[in-house]
PyMOL Python script that loads the backbone (N, CA, C, O; Angstrom):
from pymol import cmd

cmd.read_pdbstr("""\
ATOM      1  N   UNK A   1     126.726  98.477 129.228  1.00  0.00           N
ATOM      2  CA  UNK A   1     126.213  97.587 130.244  1.00  0.00           C
ATOM      3  C   UNK A   1     126.543  96.137 129.892  1.00  0.00           C
ATOM      4  O   UNK A   1     126.976  95.372 130.753  1.00  0.00           O
ATOM      5  N   UNK A   2     126.338  95.756 128.624  1.00  0.00           N
ATOM      6  CA  UNK A   2     126.608  94.372 128.228  1.00  0.00           C
ATOM      7  C   UNK A   2     128.090  94.032 128.359  1.00  0.00           C
ATOM      8  O   UNK A   2     128.438  92.907 128.716  1.00  0.00           O
ATOM      9  N   UNK A   3     128.967  95.000 128.073  1.00  0.00           N
ATOM     10  CA  UNK A   3     130.409  94.771 128.218  1.00  0.00           C
ATOM     11  C   UNK A   3     130.774  94.475 129.658  1.00  0.00           C
ATOM     12  O   UNK A   3     131.566  93.573 129.932  1.00  0.00           O
ATOM     13  N   UNK A   4     130.198  95.234 130.580  1.00  0.00           N
ATOM     14  CA  UNK A   4     130.481  95.034 132.009  1.00  0.00           C
ATOM     15  C   UNK A   4     129.918  93.699 132.474  1.00  0.00           C
ATOM     16  O   UNK A   4     130.601  92.936 133.157  1.00  0.00           O
ATOM     17  N   UNK A   5     128.665  93.418 132.101  1.00  0.00           N
ATOM     18  CA  UNK A   5     128.047  92.156 132.521  1.00  0.00           C
ATOM     19  C   UNK A   5     128.812  90.965 131.954  1.00  0.00           C
ATOM     20  O   UNK A   5     128.960  89.946 132.628  1.00  0.00           O
ATOM     21  N   UNK A   6     129.296  91.085 130.726  1.00  0.00           N
ATOM     22  CA  UNK A   6     130.092  90.022 130.124  1.00  0.00           C
ATOM     23  C   UNK A   6     131.434  89.878 130.845  1.00  0.00           C
ATOM     24  O   UNK A   6     131.886  88.765 131.116  1.00  0.00           O
ATOM     25  N   UNK A   7     132.061  91.009 131.152  1.00  0.00           N
ATOM     26  CA  UNK A   7     133.382  90.994 131.794  1.00  0.00           C
ATOM     27  C   UNK A   7     133.350  90.370 133.180  1.00  0.00           C
ATOM     28  O   UNK A   7     134.306  89.709 133.583  1.00  0.00           O
ATOM     29  N   UNK A   8     132.254  90.574 133.917  1.00  0.00           N
ATOM     30  CA  UNK A   8     132.209  90.005 135.267  1.00  0.00           C
ATOM     31  C   UNK A   8     131.666  88.577 135.284  1.00  0.00           C
ATOM     32  O   UNK A   8     131.555  87.958 136.342  1.00  0.00           O
ATOM     33  N   UNK A   9     131.331  88.061 134.099  1.00  0.00           N
ATOM     34  CA  UNK A   9     131.022  86.642 134.005  1.00  0.00           C
ATOM     35  C   UNK A   9     129.571  86.238 134.158  1.00  0.00           C
ATOM     36  O   UNK A   9     129.290  85.141 134.639  1.00  0.00           O
ATOM     37  N   UNK A  10     128.641  87.094 133.762  1.00  0.00           N
ATOM     38  CA  UNK A  10     127.234  86.689 133.816  1.00  0.00           C
ATOM     39  C   UNK A  10     127.047  85.388 133.040  1.00  0.00           C
ATOM     40  O   UNK A  10     127.593  85.234 131.947  1.00  0.00           O
ATOM     41  N   UNK A  11     126.287  84.461 133.592  1.00  0.00           N
ATOM     42  CA  UNK A  11     125.959  83.213 132.908  1.00  0.00           C
ATOM     43  C   UNK A  11     124.786  83.406 131.959  1.00  0.00           C
ATOM     44  O   UNK A  11     124.722  82.767 130.909  1.00  0.00           O
ATOM     45  N   UNK A  12     123.859  84.286 132.324  1.00  0.00           N
ATOM     46  CA  UNK A  12     122.667  84.533 131.520  1.00  0.00           C
ATOM     47  C   UNK A  12     121.952  85.749 132.091  1.00  0.00           C
ATOM     48  O   UNK A  12     122.287  86.241 133.168  1.00  0.00           O
ATOM     49  N   UNK A  13     120.954  86.222 131.338  1.00  0.00           N
ATOM     50  CA  UNK A  13     120.134  87.343 131.777  1.00  0.00           C
ATOM     51  C   UNK A  13     118.687  87.040 131.438  1.00  0.00           C
ATOM     52  O   UNK A  13     118.395  86.583 130.333  1.00  0.00           O
ATOM     53  N   UNK A  14     117.781  87.284 132.366  1.00  0.00           N
ATOM     54  CA  UNK A  14     116.356  87.140 132.095  1.00  0.00           C
ATOM     55  C   UNK A  14     115.834  88.466 131.555  1.00  0.00           C
ATOM     56  O   UNK A  14     116.050  89.516 132.161  1.00  0.00           O
ATOM     57  N   UNK A  15     115.156  88.418 130.429  1.00  0.00           N
ATOM     58  CA  UNK A  15     114.624  89.609 129.788  1.00  0.00           C
ATOM     59  C   UNK A  15     113.342  90.038 130.496  1.00  0.00           C
ATOM     60  O   UNK A  15     112.464  89.219 130.764  1.00  0.00           O
ATOM     61  N   UNK A  16     113.248  91.329 130.793  1.00  0.00           N
ATOM     62  CA  UNK A  16     112.056  91.875 131.424  1.00  0.00           C
ATOM     63  C   UNK A  16     111.491  93.026 130.616  1.00  0.00           C
ATOM     64  O   UNK A  16     111.972  93.328 129.524  1.00  0.00           O
ATOM     65  N   UNK A  17     110.484  93.656 131.150  1.00  0.00           N
ATOM     66  CA  UNK A  17     109.810  94.725 130.412  1.00  0.00           C
ATOM     67  C   UNK A  17     110.712  95.925 130.144  1.00  0.00           C
ATOM     68  O   UNK A  17     110.525  96.601 129.132  1.00  0.00           O
ATOM     69  N   UNK A  18     111.673  96.216 130.999  1.00  0.00           N
ATOM     70  CA  UNK A  18     112.521  97.392 130.819  1.00  0.00           C
ATOM     71  C   UNK A  18     113.460  97.260 129.613  1.00  0.00           C
ATOM     72  O   UNK A  18     113.905  98.272 129.071  1.00  0.00           O
ATOM     73  N   UNK A  19     113.762  96.055 129.196  1.00  0.00           N
ATOM     74  CA  UNK A  19     114.623  95.881 128.025  1.00  0.00           C
ATOM     75  C   UNK A  19     113.958  96.401 126.750  1.00  0.00           C
ATOM     76  O   UNK A  19     114.643  96.668 125.763  1.00  0.00           O
ATOM     77  N   UNK A  20     112.646  96.546 126.761  1.00  0.00           N
ATOM     78  CA  UNK A  20     111.912  96.988 125.575  1.00  0.00           C
ATOM     79  C   UNK A  20     111.668  98.499 125.541  1.00  0.00           C
ATOM     80  O   UNK A  20     111.136  99.007 124.554  1.00  0.00           O
ATOM     81  N   UNK A  21     112.040  99.217 126.586  1.00  0.00           N
ATOM     82  CA  UNK A  21     111.705 100.636 126.702  1.00  0.00           C
ATOM     83  C   UNK A  21     112.263 101.513 125.591  1.00  0.00           C
ATOM     84  O   UNK A  21     111.656 102.528 125.251  1.00  0.00           O
ATOM     85  N   UNK A  22     113.404 101.145 125.018  1.00  0.00           N
ATOM     86  CA  UNK A  22     114.039 101.986 124.004  1.00  0.00           C
ATOM     87  C   UNK A  22     113.869 101.439 122.592  1.00  0.00           C
ATOM     88  O   UNK A  22     114.519 101.913 121.660  1.00  0.00           O
ATOM     89  N   UNK A  23     113.008 100.456 122.430  1.00  0.00           N
ATOM     90  CA  UNK A  23     112.708  99.912 121.110  1.00  0.00           C
ATOM     91  C   UNK A  23     113.505  98.661 120.779  1.00  0.00           C
ATOM     92  O   UNK A  23     114.494  98.334 121.435  1.00  0.00           O
ATOM     93  N   UNK A  24     113.046  97.973 119.744  1.00  0.00           N
ATOM     94  CA  UNK A  24     113.663  96.696 119.369  1.00  0.00           C
ATOM     95  C   UNK A  24     115.062  96.850 118.796  1.00  0.00           C
ATOM     96  O   UNK A  24     115.897  95.964 118.977  1.00  0.00           O
ATOM     97  N   UNK A  25     115.339  97.953 118.111  1.00  0.00           N
ATOM     98  CA  UNK A  25     116.689  98.147 117.562  1.00  0.00           C
ATOM     99  C   UNK A  25     117.725  98.227 118.670  1.00  0.00           C
ATOM    100  O   UNK A  25     118.792  97.622 118.567  1.00  0.00           O
ATOM    101  N   UNK A  26     117.419  98.970 119.730  1.00  0.00           N
ATOM    102  CA  UNK A  26     118.336  99.088 120.869  1.00  0.00           C
ATOM    103  C   UNK A  26     118.441  97.747 121.587  1.00  0.00           C
ATOM    104  O   UNK A  26     119.535  97.336 121.972  1.00  0.00           O
ATOM    105  N   UNK A  27     117.320  97.066 121.768  1.00  0.00           N
ATOM    106  CA  UNK A  27     117.310  95.754 122.424  1.00  0.00           C
ATOM    107  C   UNK A  27     118.190  94.773 121.654  1.00  0.00           C
ATOM    108  O   UNK A  27     119.015  94.081 122.250  1.00  0.00           O
ATOM    109  N   UNK A  28     118.019  94.708 120.346  1.00  0.00           N
ATOM    110  CA  UNK A  28     118.799  93.757 119.541  1.00  0.00           C
ATOM    111  C   UNK A  28     120.278  94.114 119.503  1.00  0.00           C
ATOM    112  O   UNK A  28     121.122  93.219 119.455  1.00  0.00           O
ATOM    113  N   UNK A  29     120.610  95.404 119.522  1.00  0.00           N
ATOM    114  CA  UNK A  29     122.020  95.818 119.575  1.00  0.00           C
ATOM    115  C   UNK A  29     122.648  95.363 120.885  1.00  0.00           C
ATOM    116  O   UNK A  29     123.738  94.790 120.891  1.00  0.00           O
ATOM    117  N   UNK A  30     121.959  95.618 121.997  1.00  0.00           N
ATOM    118  CA  UNK A  30     122.479  95.203 123.304  1.00  0.00           C
ATOM    119  C   UNK A  30     122.639  93.691 123.358  1.00  0.00           C
ATOM    120  O   UNK A  30     123.637  93.182 123.867  1.00  0.00           O
ATOM    121  N   UNK A  31     121.668  92.989 122.840  1.00  0.00           N
ATOM    122  CA  UNK A  31     121.726  91.521 122.841  1.00  0.00           C
ATOM    123  C   UNK A  31     122.927  91.025 122.048  1.00  0.00           C
ATOM    124  O   UNK A  31     123.587  90.068 122.454  1.00  0.00           O
ATOM    125  N   UNK A  32     123.213  91.664 120.925  1.00  0.00           N
ATOM    126  CA  UNK A  32     124.345  91.237 120.089  1.00  0.00           C
ATOM    127  C   UNK A  32     125.685  91.515 120.765  1.00  0.00           C
ATOM    128  O   UNK A  32     126.683  90.876 120.432  1.00  0.00           O
ATOM    129  N   UNK A  33     125.724  92.450 121.699  1.00  0.00           N
ATOM    130  CA  UNK A  33     126.957  92.798 122.410  1.00  0.00           C
ATOM    131  C   UNK A  33     127.216  91.921 123.622  1.00  0.00           C
ATOM    132  O   UNK A  33     128.328  91.908 124.150  1.00  0.00           O
ATOM    133  N   UNK A  34     126.209  91.190 124.068  1.00  0.00           N
ATOM    134  CA  UNK A  34     126.346  90.330 125.248  1.00  0.00           C
ATOM    135  C   UNK A  34     127.074  89.036 124.882  1.00  0.00           C
ATOM    136  O   UNK A  34     126.856  88.468 123.812  1.00  0.00           O
ATOM    137  N   UNK A  35     127.935  88.585 125.780  1.00  0.00           N
ATOM    138  CA  UNK A  35     128.621  87.303 125.598  1.00  0.00           C
ATOM    139  C   UNK A  35     127.987  86.221 126.480  1.00  0.00           C
ATOM    140  O   UNK A  35     128.660  85.290 126.924  1.00  0.00           O
ATOM    141  N   UNK A  36     126.697  86.362 126.721  1.00  0.00           N
ATOM    142  CA  UNK A  36     125.922  85.403 127.504  1.00  0.00           C
ATOM    143  C   UNK A  36     124.517  85.398 126.925  1.00  0.00           C
ATOM    144  O   UNK A  36     124.100  86.371 126.298  1.00  0.00           O
ATOM    145  N   UNK A  37     123.783  84.304 127.132  1.00  0.00           N
ATOM    146  CA  UNK A  37     122.433  84.237 126.557  1.00  0.00           C
ATOM    147  C   UNK A  37     121.423  85.100 127.305  1.00  0.00           C
ATOM    148  O   UNK A  37     121.506  85.282 128.520  1.00  0.00           O
ATOM    149  N   UNK A  38     120.477  85.619 126.549  1.00  0.00           N
ATOM    150  CA  UNK A  38     119.312  86.307 127.106  1.00  0.00           C
ATOM    151  C   UNK A  38     118.192  85.285 127.147  1.00  0.00           C
ATOM    152  O   UNK A  38     117.938  84.608 126.151  1.00  0.00           O
ATOM    153  N   UNK A  39     117.517  85.163 128.279  1.00  0.00           N
ATOM    154  CA  UNK A  39     116.507  84.129 128.472  1.00  0.00           C
ATOM    155  C   UNK A  39     115.114  84.723 128.641  1.00  0.00           C
ATOM    156  O   UNK A  39     114.930  85.728 129.328  1.00  0.00           O
ATOM    157  N   UNK A  40     114.146  84.090 128.006  1.00  0.00           N
ATOM    158  CA  UNK A  40     112.738  84.422 128.217  1.00  0.00           C
ATOM    159  C   UNK A  40     111.905  83.268 127.710  1.00  0.00           C
ATOM    160  O   UNK A  40     111.984  82.900 126.538  1.00  0.00           O
ATOM    161  N   UNK A  41     111.111  82.699 128.591  1.00  0.00           N
ATOM    162  CA  UNK A  41     110.285  81.553 128.225  1.00  0.00           C
ATOM    163  C   UNK A  41     108.935  81.965 127.645  1.00  0.00           C
ATOM    164  O   UNK A  41     108.171  81.112 127.193  1.00  0.00           O
ATOM    165  N   UNK A  42     108.633  83.263 127.653  1.00  0.00           N
ATOM    166  CA  UNK A  42     107.306  83.674 127.188  1.00  0.00           C
ATOM    167  C   UNK A  42     107.356  84.837 126.184  1.00  0.00           C
ATOM    168  O   UNK A  42     106.450  85.671 126.148  1.00  0.00           O
ATOM    169  N   UNK A  43     108.408  84.884 125.381  1.00  0.00           N
ATOM    170  CA  UNK A  43     108.508  85.881 124.311  1.00  0.00           C
ATOM    171  C   UNK A  43     108.598  85.131 122.996  1.00  0.00           C
ATOM    172  O   UNK A  43     109.502  84.320 122.795  1.00  0.00           O
ATOM    173  N   UNK A  44     107.658  85.403 122.099  1.00  0.00           N
ATOM    174  CA  UNK A  44     107.549  84.642 120.853  1.00  0.00           C
ATOM    175  C   UNK A  44     107.593  85.544 119.628  1.00  0.00           C
ATOM    176  O   UNK A  44     107.214  86.713 119.688  1.00  0.00           O
ATOM    177  N   UNK A  45     108.061  84.986 118.520  1.00  0.00           N
ATOM    178  CA  UNK A  45     108.001  85.658 117.229  1.00  0.00           C
ATOM    179  C   UNK A  45     106.556  85.571 116.727  1.00  0.00           C
ATOM    180  O   UNK A  45     105.997  84.481 116.605  1.00  0.00           O
ATOM    181  N   UNK A  46     105.976  86.701 116.446  1.00  0.00           N
ATOM    182  CA  UNK A  46     104.568  86.755 116.059  1.00  0.00           C
ATOM    183  C   UNK A  46     104.298  85.924 114.800  1.00  0.00           C
ATOM    184  O   UNK A  46     103.285  85.229 114.714  1.00  0.00           O
ATOM    185  N   UNK A  47     105.198  86.000 113.839  1.00  0.00           N
ATOM    186  CA  UNK A  47     104.983  85.337 112.553  1.00  0.00           C
ATOM    187  C   UNK A  47     104.999  83.810 112.644  1.00  0.00           C
ATOM    188  O   UNK A  47     104.221  83.132 111.974  1.00  0.00           O
ATOM    189  N   UNK A  48     105.901  83.275 113.486  1.00  0.00           N
ATOM    190  CA  UNK A  48     106.112  81.825 113.505  1.00  0.00           C
ATOM    191  C   UNK A  48     105.705  81.142 114.800  1.00  0.00           C
ATOM    192  O   UNK A  48     105.518  79.925 114.822  1.00  0.00           O
ATOM    193  N   UNK A  49     105.564  81.905 115.879  1.00  0.00           N
ATOM    194  CA  UNK A  49     105.265  81.304 117.177  1.00  0.00           C
ATOM    195  C   UNK A  49     106.484  80.723 117.865  1.00  0.00           C
ATOM    196  O   UNK A  49     106.374  80.188 118.968  1.00  0.00           O
ATOM    197  N   UNK A  50     107.660  80.819 117.227  1.00  0.00           N
ATOM    198  CA  UNK A  50     108.901  80.343 117.842  1.00  0.00           C
ATOM    199  C   UNK A  50     109.306  81.276 118.978  1.00  0.00           C
ATOM    200  O   UNK A  50     108.950  82.455 118.976  1.00  0.00           O
ATOM    201  N   UNK A  51     110.054  80.743 119.952  1.00  0.00           N
ATOM    202  CA  UNK A  51     110.551  81.603 121.021  1.00  0.00           C
ATOM    203  C   UNK A  51     111.585  82.567 120.449  1.00  0.00           C
ATOM    204  O   UNK A  51     112.399  82.190 119.606  1.00  0.00           O
ATOM    205  N   UNK A  52     111.547  83.815 120.915  1.00  0.00           N
ATOM    206  CA  UNK A  52     112.478  84.834 120.442  1.00  0.00           C
ATOM    207  C   UNK A  52     113.819  84.708 121.149  1.00  0.00           C
ATOM    208  O   UNK A  52     114.865  84.986 120.562  1.00  0.00           O
ATOM    209  N   UNK A  53     113.790  84.291 122.404  1.00  0.00           N
ATOM    210  CA  UNK A  53     114.982  84.073 123.221  1.00  0.00           C
ATOM    211  C   UNK A  53     114.995  82.610 123.657  1.00  0.00           C
ATOM    212  O   UNK A  53     113.972  81.928 123.600  1.00  0.00           O
ATOM    213  N   UNK A  54     116.150  82.137 124.089  1.00  0.00           N
ATOM    214  CA  UNK A  54     116.198  80.807 124.705  1.00  0.00           C
ATOM    215  C   UNK A  54     115.344  80.843 125.963  1.00  0.00           C
ATOM    216  O   UNK A  54     115.423  81.812 126.719  1.00  0.00           O
ATOM    217  N   UNK A  55     114.532  79.823 126.213  1.00  0.00           N
ATOM    218  CA  UNK A  55     113.738  79.830 127.442  1.00  0.00           C
ATOM    219  C   UNK A  55     114.554  79.472 128.691  1.00  0.00           C
ATOM    220  O   UNK A  55     114.236  79.928 129.789  1.00  0.00           O
ATOM    221  N   UNK A  56     115.603  78.660 128.526  1.00  0.00           N
ATOM    222  CA  UNK A  56     116.416  78.244 129.670  1.00  0.00           C
ATOM    223  C   UNK A  56     117.764  77.735 129.191  1.00  0.00           C
ATOM    224  O   UNK A  56     117.954  77.463 128.005  1.00  0.00           O
ATOM    225  N   UNK A  57     118.702  77.608 130.131  1.00  0.00           N
ATOM    226  CA  UNK A  57     119.964  76.918 129.884  1.00  0.00           C
ATOM    227  C   UNK A  57     120.207  75.978 131.061  1.00  0.00           C
ATOM    228  O   UNK A  57     119.682  76.190 132.154  1.00  0.00           O
ATOM    229  N   UNK A  58     120.989  74.958 130.833  1.00  0.00           N
ATOM    230  CA  UNK A  58     121.392  74.019 131.888  1.00  0.00           C
ATOM    231  C   UNK A  58     122.908  74.093 131.987  1.00  0.00           C
ATOM    232  O   UNK A  58     123.613  73.996 130.983  1.00  0.00           O
ATOM    233  N   UNK A  59     123.401  74.264 133.206  1.00  0.00           N
ATOM    234  CA  UNK A  59     124.839  74.389 133.447  1.00  0.00           C
ATOM    235  C   UNK A  59     125.276  73.396 134.514  1.00  0.00           C
ATOM    236  O   UNK A  59     124.479  72.946 135.338  1.00  0.00           O
ATOM    237  N   UNK A  60     126.547  73.071 134.476  1.00  0.00           N
ATOM    238  CA  UNK A  60     127.166  72.249 135.515  1.00  0.00           C
ATOM    239  C   UNK A  60     127.981  73.196 136.395  1.00  0.00           C
ATOM    240  O   UNK A  60     128.892  73.863 135.904  1.00  0.00           O
ATOM    241  N   UNK A  61     127.665  73.261 137.687  1.00  0.00           N
ATOM    242  CA  UNK A  61     128.371  74.136 138.623  1.00  0.00           C
ATOM    243  C   UNK A  61     128.835  73.302 139.796  1.00  0.00           C
ATOM    244  O   UNK A  61     128.023  72.777 140.558  1.00  0.00           O
ATOM    245  N   UNK A  62     130.135  73.183 139.937  1.00  0.00           N
ATOM    246  CA  UNK A  62     130.735  72.378 141.017  1.00  0.00           C
ATOM    247  C   UNK A  62     130.126  70.985 141.083  1.00  0.00           C
ATOM    248  O   UNK A  62     129.846  70.474 142.167  1.00  0.00           O
ATOM    249  N   UNK A  63     129.920  70.373 139.919  1.00  0.00           N
ATOM    250  CA  UNK A  63     129.414  69.024 139.865  1.00  0.00           C
ATOM    251  C   UNK A  63     127.906  68.905 139.993  1.00  0.00           C
ATOM    252  O   UNK A  63     127.370  67.797 139.976  1.00  0.00           O
ATOM    253  N   UNK A  64     127.218  70.022 140.121  1.00  0.00           N
ATOM    254  CA  UNK A  64     125.753  70.012 140.252  1.00  0.00           C
ATOM    255  C   UNK A  64     125.156  70.599 138.983  1.00  0.00           C
ATOM    256  O   UNK A  64     125.577  71.656 138.514  1.00  0.00           O
ATOM    257  N   UNK A  65     124.186  69.911 138.444  1.00  0.00           N
ATOM    258  CA  UNK A  65     123.490  70.383 137.241  1.00  0.00           C
ATOM    259  C   UNK A  65     122.357  71.306 137.647  1.00  0.00           C
ATOM    260  O   UNK A  65     121.478  70.926 138.421  1.00  0.00           O
ATOM    261  N   UNK A  66     122.385  72.532 137.114  1.00  0.00           N
ATOM    262  CA  UNK A  66     121.343  73.506 137.452  1.00  0.00           C
ATOM    263  C   UNK A  66     120.734  74.081 136.170  1.00  0.00           C
ATOM    264  O   UNK A  66     121.368  74.087 135.115  1.00  0.00           O
ATOM    265  N   UNK A  67     119.510  74.558 136.282  1.00  0.00           N
ATOM    266  CA  UNK A  67     118.840  75.209 135.153  1.00  0.00           C
ATOM    267  C   UNK A  67     118.599  76.663 135.517  1.00  0.00           C
ATOM    268  O   UNK A  67     118.227  76.989 136.644  1.00  0.00           O
ATOM    269  N   UNK A  68     118.817  77.523 134.544  1.00  0.00           N
ATOM    270  CA  UNK A  68     118.500  78.943 134.670  1.00  0.00           C
ATOM    271  C   UNK A  68     117.396  79.224 133.668  1.00  0.00           C
ATOM    272  O   UNK A  68     117.519  78.884 132.491  1.00  0.00           O
ATOM    273  N   UNK A  69     116.321  79.844 134.128  1.00  0.00           N
ATOM    274  CA  UNK A  69     115.215  80.133 133.203  1.00  0.00           C
ATOM    275  C   UNK A  69     114.850  81.607 133.268  1.00  0.00           C
ATOM    276  O   UNK A  69     115.097  82.295 134.258  1.00  0.00           O
ATOM    277  N   UNK A  70     114.255  82.060 132.180  1.00  0.00           N
ATOM    278  CA  UNK A  70     113.860  83.462 132.099  1.00  0.00           C
ATOM    279  C   UNK A  70     112.380  83.575 131.856  1.00  0.00           C
ATOM    280  O   UNK A  70     111.853  84.683 131.757  1.00  0.00           O
TER     281      UNK A  70
END
""", "prot")
cmd.dss("prot")
cmd.show_as("cartoon", "prot")
cmd.util.cbc("prot")
cmd.orient("prot")
């Protein structure tokens, strides 16, 4: 799935509950195969309180600055 999403040019992906269904090992493997960022503004590392994923990215599209958030 990540290969296809990368090949067609995904800019980012918002992480949802279904990404966790097969466990963290599968989630982290899929994430490592993606050539785009995974976004989530409300997923934190329990130990440190840091965000586990980037909360957002800002891109320039046809001269317009846009934000993508997860």
